C-alpha positions as MATLAB code, in Angstrom:
seq = 'MSLTSSLSWHLVSHLRAQFSHDLQQSSSNSSAVRTKVTSIIDGFGRSSILPRQTAEHRLHLTETFGLEGGRHSWKFGGDAMLTWTYNYFPSLFGGEYIYDDIKVNPFTFDPMIAGLQLTPLRAYAHQVPRYYIQNFGSPVTHPDTNEYAAFLQDTIRVTNRLAHRSAPSFCFLLDCRSSPLQSQSHFPWSDLQRLEDVRSRDRRQRPPG';
ca = [
       0.632   69.753  -18.642;
      -2.813   68.754  -17.895;
      -6.161   70.260  -16.690;
      -9.258   69.230  -15.369;
     -12.144   72.069  -15.422;
     -15.704   71.367  -13.724;
     -17.596   72.708  -16.242;
     -21.149   71.760  -14.721;
     -22.620   69.735  -12.175;
     -22.794   67.163  -14.526;
     -19.922   67.881  -17.118;
     -16.070   67.402  -16.481;
     -13.471   68.181  -18.758;
      -9.955   66.662  -18.607;
      -7.348   68.030  -20.996;
      -3.559   66.637  -21.482;
      -1.250   68.550  -23.498;
       2.568   67.598  -24.173;
       5.156   68.923  -26.016;
       8.526   67.319  -27.248;
      11.597   67.983  -29.069;
      14.097   65.326  -30.608;
      17.188   65.969  -31.952;
      19.670   63.423  -33.434;
      22.981   64.272  -35.063;
      26.200   62.333  -36.111;
      29.138   64.087  -38.349;
      31.526   62.405  -40.864;
      34.604   60.567  -40.452;
      36.274   62.221  -43.371;
      35.355   65.421  -45.553;
      37.220   63.852  -48.580;
      34.747   62.800  -51.253;
      34.175   58.756  -51.391;
      35.823   56.538  -53.315;
      36.063   53.133  -55.142;
      39.118   51.585  -56.185;
      37.680   48.700  -58.349;
      38.997   45.010  -57.155;
      41.119   46.549  -54.221;
      38.887   48.326  -51.991;
      35.193   49.029  -51.945;
      34.971   52.761  -50.848;
      36.929   54.998  -48.655;
      36.568   58.579  -47.839;
      33.270   59.963  -46.015;
      30.358   57.935  -45.914;
      27.691   57.987  -47.872;
      25.064   58.273  -45.090;
      27.101   60.606  -43.321;
      26.912   63.426  -41.512;
      23.010   63.363  -41.012;
      20.221   65.227  -39.229;
      16.992   64.394  -37.654;
      15.035   67.167  -36.151;
      11.542   65.795  -34.779;
       8.937   68.167  -33.019;
       5.948   66.687  -31.434;
       2.576   68.015  -30.006;
      -0.024   65.318  -28.272;
      -3.207   66.879  -27.358;
      -5.866   64.515  -25.145;
      -9.499   65.890  -24.612;
     -11.912   63.830  -22.250;
     -15.493   64.773  -21.261;
     -17.235   63.376  -18.402;
     -20.803   63.348  -18.400;
     -23.458   62.022  -15.689;
     -26.993   61.284  -16.241;
     -29.524   59.360  -14.754;
     -28.532   55.996  -15.638;
     -26.220   56.718  -18.445;
     -22.169   57.660  -17.439;
     -21.353   59.037  -20.700;
     -17.256   59.582  -21.428;
     -16.415   61.066  -24.997;
     -13.311   62.724  -26.301;
     -10.360   62.501  -28.721;
      -6.748   62.882  -29.133;
      -4.256   64.541  -32.100;
      -0.520   63.815  -32.334;
       0.966   65.836  -34.563;
       4.732   64.993  -35.481;
       6.850   67.734  -37.687;
      10.130   66.149  -38.953;
      13.586   67.804  -40.669;
      15.799   64.928  -41.648;
      19.240   65.906  -43.476;
      20.412   62.606  -45.469;
      23.385   63.028  -47.429;
      23.031   59.867  -50.011;
      20.187   61.608  -51.443;
      22.632   64.120  -53.282;
      26.258   62.751  -52.736;
      29.093   61.758  -55.439;
      31.297   58.977  -55.754;
      34.887   58.522  -57.827;
      35.282   55.215  -59.035;
      38.826   53.715  -60.499;
      38.817   51.249  -62.825;
      41.167   49.968  -65.615;
      41.446   52.938  -68.143;
      43.589   54.447  -71.274;
      45.844   57.515  -70.941;
      47.961   59.620  -72.237;
      51.503   58.139  -71.282;
      52.896   61.506  -71.001;
      50.193   63.855  -69.481;
      47.729   61.102  -68.214;
      44.778   62.650  -69.581;
      42.270   59.891  -70.556;
      42.554   59.080  -74.199;
      40.731   56.400  -76.295;
      43.937   54.696  -77.588;
      46.749   55.073  -75.189;
      48.735   53.318  -71.950;
      46.322   51.031  -69.732;
      46.123   51.611  -66.433;
      44.987   48.820  -63.888;
      42.507   50.499  -61.061;
      45.396   51.000  -58.262;
      47.989   52.789  -60.836;
      45.068   54.713  -62.008;
      44.275   56.024  -58.180;
      47.813   56.467  -57.711;
      47.830   59.355  -60.997;
      44.440   60.493  -59.570;
      42.963   59.279  -63.024;
      39.434   58.156  -62.040;
      37.060   56.274  -64.586;
      33.849   57.556  -63.340;
      32.492   60.113  -61.289;
      28.817   59.562  -59.827;
      26.766   61.817  -58.978;
      23.115   62.297  -57.265;
      21.025   64.985  -57.853;
      18.379   64.458  -55.036;
      17.373   67.044  -52.208;
      19.124   65.572  -48.907;
      16.297   67.413  -47.085;
      13.212   65.623  -46.715;
      10.225   66.382  -44.130;
       8.263   63.305  -43.218;
       5.782   64.842  -41.160;
       2.839   62.680  -39.706;
      -0.559   63.915  -38.152;
      -2.627   60.918  -36.212;
      -5.960   61.095  -34.596;
      -8.284   59.363  -32.671;
     -11.632   59.328  -30.894;
     -13.949   57.379  -28.925;
     -17.614   57.259  -27.288;
     -18.359   55.364  -23.838;
     -21.545   54.884  -22.380;
     -22.022   52.986  -19.047;
     -25.532   51.873  -18.627;
     -26.803   51.102  -14.841;
     -29.457   48.877  -15.155;
     -29.892   47.790  -11.760;
     -27.897   48.391   -8.354;
     -25.945   45.474   -9.367;
     -25.522   45.709  -13.471;
     -24.167   48.063  -15.475;
     -23.371   47.528  -19.034;
     -20.748   49.358  -21.021;
     -20.668   50.575  -24.725;
     -17.479   51.651  -26.119;
     -16.826   52.482  -29.931;
     -13.527   54.324  -30.906;
     -12.607   55.593  -33.831;
      -9.051   56.375  -35.680;
      -8.161   58.272  -38.346;
      -4.767   58.432  -40.291;
      -1.861   56.827  -39.568;
      -1.135   54.084  -36.855;
      -4.273   54.109  -34.686;
      -4.428   51.256  -32.296;
      -7.603   51.566  -30.890;
     -10.023   48.382  -30.939;
     -12.882   49.733  -33.333;
     -15.990   47.943  -30.860;
     -16.269   46.573  -27.694;
     -18.647   45.690  -25.315;
     -18.178   44.589  -21.937;
     -20.601   43.593  -19.282;
     -19.328   43.335  -15.643;
     -20.870   43.895  -11.939;
     -19.385   46.555  -10.585;
     -21.248   46.862   -7.228;
     -18.501   48.790   -5.012;
     -17.841   50.772   -7.405;
     -21.638   51.614   -8.184;
     -22.087   51.816   -4.443;
     -19.227   54.561   -4.178;
     -21.107   56.794   -7.154;
     -24.147   56.427   -5.658;
     -23.009   57.849   -2.204;
     -21.376   60.558   -3.841;
     -24.683   61.427   -6.062;
     -26.840   61.350   -2.663;
     -23.983   63.781   -0.898;
     -24.098   66.128   -3.927;
     -27.919   66.084   -3.971;
     -28.028   67.120    0.002;
     -25.425   69.935   -0.646;
     -26.464   71.313   -3.896;
     -28.026   75.081   -3.418;
     -31.717   74.879   -4.326;
     -32.635   76.563   -7.445;
];
């Protein structure tokens, strides 16, 4: 959405707003607990990173003002990008069974200190895991970000053939890519001539008072 408003004979406003929504979702290939059998298979069952979901809402606002003076043409404004993110990542709290060498009761197959020695594969066949690992972190995170930028530009018409432009810009917080300070000198004869023609016509059409 964009809106251009003429606030006065010399001041013009350009407002732009954009809102976006992005949803990324993936499901697990199995609901079984992740399992590892030592020296046989590194892991099977549900993936440690699935299911996962990421929902992102982003609002981008930009405002630019143009102010015409005698020999100065000012442009100034800023923009803000606000991002709200919901991230569901199961590896932060998931668990895993590990089957390894273990000693068990030969009749009940309950773990015991001095008992029948089982290989990892046989321990899996009797469903006697050696370890169970559980993470206790929160699966939900909110890596929200806010980015701000501002700029100020002045074009000075030194003569009818010469113009000088100074345009410092400032960034705040994250991921600002604007250049810190730039100065240009150029000879926009055709642009200046058209600008002077438009100003002359505006002065002739402007009502008195």
